[in-house]
C-alpha positions, 0 to 999 in steps of 0.5 A, a space after each residue: 542477500 537477495 536469497 535472504 530477502 526471498 526466504 523472508 518473503 516465503 516465510 512471511 507471505 506463504 500465500 505468495 508461493 507460485 502466485 507472482 505470475 498471473 494469467 491476466 498478463 496474457 489477456 487482450 486489452 479488451 478482455 482485461 477491460 471487461 474483467 475490470 468493469 465486472 469487478 468494479 460492478 461487483 465492488 459497488 454492489 458489495 459496498 451498498 449491500 454490506 458497508 453501513 456508510 453506503 447502506 445509509 446512502 441507499 436509505 437516503 435515496 442518494 444511491 439506487 441499488 438497482 442502477 449503481 453508477 460509480 459517478 453517483 458515489 460520493 468522493 470522500 476525504 479523510 475527514 469524512 472517515 475519521 472518527 467513524 471508521 467502523 461505518 466503512 467496514 463491511 458487515 462480512 467482517 468482525 472488527 475485532 478480528 481485523 488489524 488496526 493500522 495507521 499511516 505515518 502522517 507524512 502528508 498531515 495527520 496520521 490516518 487510521 484504517 482496518 485491514 484483513 491480513 489475508 487481504 493484505 497478502 493478496 494486495 502485496 502479491 499484486 504489488 510485485 506482479 505490477 512491478 514485474 511488468 516494469 521488469 523489476 524482479 522480486 527482491 531487486 535492490 530498492 530505495 524506500 522513501 517513506 515517513 520513518 522519523 529519521 532521528 540522528 539521536 536514535 539509540 544504538 538498538 534502533 539503528 541496528 534494527 533499521 540496518 537489519 531491516 534494510 539487509 533483510 528487505 534488500 533496501 535502504 530507507 530514506 525518511 520523507 521528513 528528513 528530505 523535506 528539511 533541507 537541501 543538505 539532507 537531499 544531498 546526503 540521501 543522494 550519496 546514500 542512494 548512489 553508493 547503494 546502486 538500487 534497481 528502483 525507487 519506491 515510495 512517496 512521489 513528491 519526496 522522490 521528485 525532490 
């Protein structure tokens, strides 16, 4: 089934081909730290130059564009962003061409955000690079623990779609909400996981801890 997973990946994420390895893996800690700081500084300048929320902080004198320090940037919570998501979109992007996404809301109220599909591909590639450093191969069997609204009364079509998703994506999905409801549900999930024999678990840390 791993071949089916890899075929899906190459079709869905064509930019991934040939990019799962990185020259960064061969750099010294010192060189890596230098690159991290350079990218961080570039990101801070990008924020104050193109993102309305941070441009406003500059106008108010709360950020000095000539002396940007990460400790001067405010720590934001979801409530600071909700209802004014557009203020956090760089003017280098057309909001009408971005994809609106939402979190599942497993930790509270769902959170809305926008993404550029090309940037999402890059993030996905970086995810697998990181996993590779832990010895995980692209396409290894995994358990995904996330909010999927497990419902025993789901229709046959819904159950078949979830089964197909698991087969294609080399995984089984455990619903975080389902785990939190009872000890019995945790036991049921453990039986599924042991039977599946995954290489690793991926998902919400608090749910995996349960």
